[in-house]
C-alpha positions as CSV (number, residue, x, y, z in Angstrom):
1,M,111.2,92.7,73.0
2,D,111.4,89.3,75.0
3,L,108.5,88.8,77.6
4,I,111.1,87.6,80.0
5,P,114.2,89.9,80.3
6,Q,117.5,88.0,80.2
7,I,119.4,88.3,83.4
8,T,122.1,86.3,85.2
9,L,121.2,83.7,87.9
10,S,122.9,86.1,90.6
11,D,120.6,89.0,89.8
12,G,117.8,86.9,89.7
13,A,118.5,85.7,93.2
14,L,119.2,89.3,94.2
15,V,116.0,90.2,93.1
16,G,114.1,87.5,94.5
17,I,115.6,87.9,98.1
18,V,115.1,91.7,98.2
19,S,111.4,91.1,97.1
20,F,111.0,88.7,100.1
21,I,112.4,91.1,102.3
22,A,110.3,94.0,100.9
23,G,107.2,91.8,101.3
24,I,107.7,91.6,105.2
25,M,107.8,95.3,105.3
26,R,104.6,95.7,103.4
27,G,102.9,92.8,105.2
28,Y,103.9,94.1,108.7
29,A,103.8,97.9,108.3
30,G,101.9,98.6,105.0
31,F,104.8,100.6,103.6
32,G,108.4,100.6,102.6
33,S,108.4,97.8,100.0
34,A,108.4,99.9,96.9
35,L,111.4,101.9,98.0
36,T,113.1,98.6,98.8
37,I,112.6,96.8,95.6
38,V,112.9,99.7,93.1
39,P,116.5,100.4,93.3
40,V,117.4,96.8,93.0
41,V,114.8,96.2,90.1
42,A,116.1,99.3,88.4
43,Y,119.8,98.1,88.6
44,V,118.9,94.9,87.1
45,F,116.3,95.9,84.4
46,G,116.5,99.7,84.1
47,P,114.4,102.5,85.8
48,Q,111.8,102.6,82.7
49,L,110.8,99.0,83.4
50,A,111.4,99.0,87.2
51,V,109.0,101.7,88.3
52,P,106.0,100.7,86.3
53,A,106.7,97.1,87.2
54,V,107.1,97.8,91.0
55,V,103.5,99.6,90.7
56,A,101.7,96.9,89.0
57,I,103.4,94.2,91.5
58,H,102.0,96.4,94.3
59,L,98.8,96.7,93.0
60,A,98.3,93.2,92.2
61,S,99.7,91.8,95.7
62,S,97.5,94.4,97.6
63,I,94.7,92.0,97.2
64,Q,95.6,90.0,100.1
65,L,96.0,93.3,102.3
66,I,92.7,94.7,101.4
67,P,90.4,92.6,103.7
68,S,92.3,93.4,107.1
69,A,92.6,97.2,105.7
70,L,88.9,97.5,105.2
71,R,88.3,95.8,108.4
72,D,90.2,98.3,110.2
73,V,90.0,101.6,108.2
74,E,88.7,104.8,109.7
75,W,87.3,106.2,106.5
76,G,86.7,109.9,107.9
77,R,90.4,110.1,107.6
78,T,91.4,107.9,105.0
79,A,89.0,108.9,102.3
80,P,90.3,112.6,102.1
81,L,93.9,111.5,102.5
82,S,93.5,109.1,99.5
83,I,91.3,111.3,97.3
84,A,93.7,114.4,97.9
85,G,96.8,112.4,97.1
86,C,95.4,111.0,93.6
87,F,94.4,114.7,92.5
88,A,98.0,115.9,93.6
89,V,100.0,113.2,91.7
90,P,99.8,115.1,88.3
91,A,100.9,118.2,90.0
92,G,104.0,116.5,91.3
93,A,104.7,115.3,87.7
94,W,105.0,118.8,86.8
95,V,107.2,119.5,89.5
96,L,109.3,116.6,88.1
97,V,109.8,117.9,84.7
98,T,110.5,121.6,85.8
99,Q,112.4,121.3,89.0
100,D,115.3,119.4,90.4
101,P,113.9,116.0,91.5
102,E,117.1,115.0,93.4
103,L,117.3,118.4,95.4
104,L,113.6,117.6,96.4
105,R,114.5,114.0,97.3
106,K,117.2,114.8,99.6
107,A,115.4,117.4,101.3
108,I,112.4,115.1,102.0
109,S,114.8,112.7,103.2
110,V,116.3,114.8,105.6
111,L,112.8,115.9,107.1
112,I,111.9,111.9,107.4
113,I,115.0,111.5,109.2
114,F,114.5,114.4,111.6
115,F,110.7,113.4,112.4
116,A,111.4,109.7,112.8
117,I,114.1,110.4,115.4
118,M,112.0,113.1,117.0
119,M,109.1,110.5,117.1
120,M,111.5,107.9,118.6
121,R,112.5,110.2,121.4
122,G,108.5,110.5,122.3
123,W,107.2,113.4,120.1
124,R,103.7,113.2,119.1
125,Y,101.4,115.6,116.9
126,Q,99.0,117.3,119.2
127,G,97.1,119.4,116.7
128,T,93.7,118.7,115.4
129,V,93.1,116.0,113.0
130,N,90.1,116.2,110.9
131,G,89.3,115.6,107.1
132,W,90.8,118.9,106.2
133,V,94.3,118.1,107.6
134,M,94.5,114.8,106.3
135,A,93.6,116.0,102.7
136,I,96.6,118.4,103.2
137,V,98.8,115.5,104.1
138,G,97.4,113.7,100.9
139,V,98.2,116.5,98.6
140,V,101.8,116.7,100.1
141,G,102.3,112.9,99.8
142,G,100.9,113.2,96.1
143,V,102.8,115.8,95.0
144,I,106.0,114.2,96.2
145,T,104.8,110.9,94.9
146,G,104.6,112.7,91.4
147,A,107.8,114.5,91.8
148,A,110.2,112.2,93.5
149,T,108.5,108.8,93.9
150,I,108.9,108.9,97.8
151,G,105.5,110.4,98.7
152,G,104.7,107.7,101.0
153,P,107.2,108.3,103.8
154,P,105.6,111.9,104.7
155,V,102.3,110.3,105.0
156,V,103.4,107.6,107.2
157,T,105.3,110.0,109.3
158,F,102.2,112.2,109.9
159,L,100.2,109.2,110.6
160,M,102.6,107.7,113.0
161,A,102.7,111.0,115.0
162,G,99.0,111.1,115.2
163,P,96.7,109.6,118.1
164,F,95.8,106.7,115.6
165,R,95.9,103.0,116.6
166,A,98.6,100.7,114.9
167,A,95.7,98.8,112.8
168,Q,94.2,102.3,111.8
169,N,97.6,103.5,110.6
170,R,98.2,100.6,108.6
171,A,94.8,100.5,107.0
172,S,95.2,104.0,105.9
173,I,98.8,103.5,104.5
174,I,97.6,100.3,102.4
175,L,94.6,102.0,101.0
176,Y,96.0,105.4,100.4
177,F,98.9,103.5,98.3
178,I,96.3,101.4,96.4
179,C,94.7,104.9,95.3
180,I,97.9,106.6,94.4
181,Q,99.5,103.5,92.5
182,S,96.0,103.3,90.5
183,V,96.6,106.8,89.4
184,A,100.4,106.1,88.6
185,C,99.2,103.3,86.4
186,V,96.9,105.3,84.4
187,M,99.7,107.9,83.9
188,Y,102.4,105.1,82.8
189,G,99.7,104.0,80.4
190,I,99.5,107.5,78.8
191,A,103.1,107.8,78.6
192,G,103.4,104.4,76.9
193,L,105.5,102.8,79.6
194,W,103.5,99.5,79.7
195,V,105.6,97.0,77.7
196,S,105.9,93.2,77.6
197,P,109.0,92.6,79.6
198,I,107.0,94.1,82.6
199,I,105.0,90.8,83.0
200,G,108.2,88.8,83.3
201,I,109.5,91.2,85.9
202,C,106.1,90.6,87.7
203,L,106.5,86.6,87.5
204,L,110.2,87.0,89.1
205,T,109.2,89.3,91.8
206,M,105.4,88.3,93.1
207,P,106.0,84.9,94.6
208,P,108.8,86.0,97.1
209,L,107.1,89.2,97.7
210,M,103.7,87.6,98.5
211,L,105.3,84.9,100.6
212,G,107.1,87.9,102.7
213,M,103.9,89.6,102.9
214,W,102.3,86.5,104.4
215,L,105.2,86.3,107.0
216,G,104.8,90.2,107.6
217,Q,100.8,89.9,108.2
218,H,101.5,87.2,110.6
219,L,104.1,89.1,112.4
220,F,101.9,92.1,112.7
221,S,98.8,90.1,114.1
222,R,101.4,89.4,116.9
223,A,102.6,92.8,117.4
224,T,101.7,95.2,120.3
225,E,100.8,98.9,119.7
226,E,104.3,100.1,120.8
227,G,106.0,97.2,119.2
228,F,104.6,98.2,115.8
229,R,105.5,101.8,116.3
230,R,108.8,101.1,117.0
231,V,109.3,98.8,114.1
232,A,107.4,101.1,111.7
233,L,109.6,104.2,112.9
234,L,112.7,102.1,112.0
235,F,111.5,101.4,108.7
236,L,111.2,105.1,108.2
237,L,114.5,105.9,109.4
238,A,116.2,103.3,107.2
239,I,114.1,104.7,104.3
240,G,115.3,108.3,104.9
241,L,118.8,107.3,105.3
242,A,118.7,105.0,102.1
243,T,117.1,107.7,99.8
244,L,119.4,110.5,101.4
245,F,122.7,108.6,100.3
246,L,121.7,106.4,97.4
């Protein structure tokens, strides 16, 4: 199999443009880029190449987000969220092979849309937020990630509904995804999904993605607390609608 998969110029341009847009989302809000890239890359290269490639791309590109995330992170919440999520990913994989993933995907999408609209109308989570609560949220996100590949939005929805600052939310999201994607990389290796064309896909998508992330980080540095919340909720709503109807 060739290192660089053969694609048309138009397909290559499509992947590059979508990667740039996804990078802006990732740099600004810390989430949303995988759900933006995966459908397009899967259309061009096929899902067995697309999903591992996007995970590898996001892990590599996270390097430029780590310094700001470590500066703003609140470990008392982020650590149980991430650790519990990692342990729950294999359980989600079991759900994937025993249940209908499309039904689960649709149900989660409806919930994301519902809560995004509720929070746009001013609703906030008023309950206690401690390590146990964050661990439960992490388990939910990990199971859904393993089962339907959309475990990020439920976690983001909870964080956005809580009493956290924008920088803390962004840091938790970034570090949570790094942990979850690291576990996914190991699982893909066990499944034998790491093949040479993934390198070519990474070479095609990384430059525009990282350029978009740089721009997104610049936009975040100028964002207000309310501005970040509004944009992040719009991202969530768009992701919920896209995963419901695609």
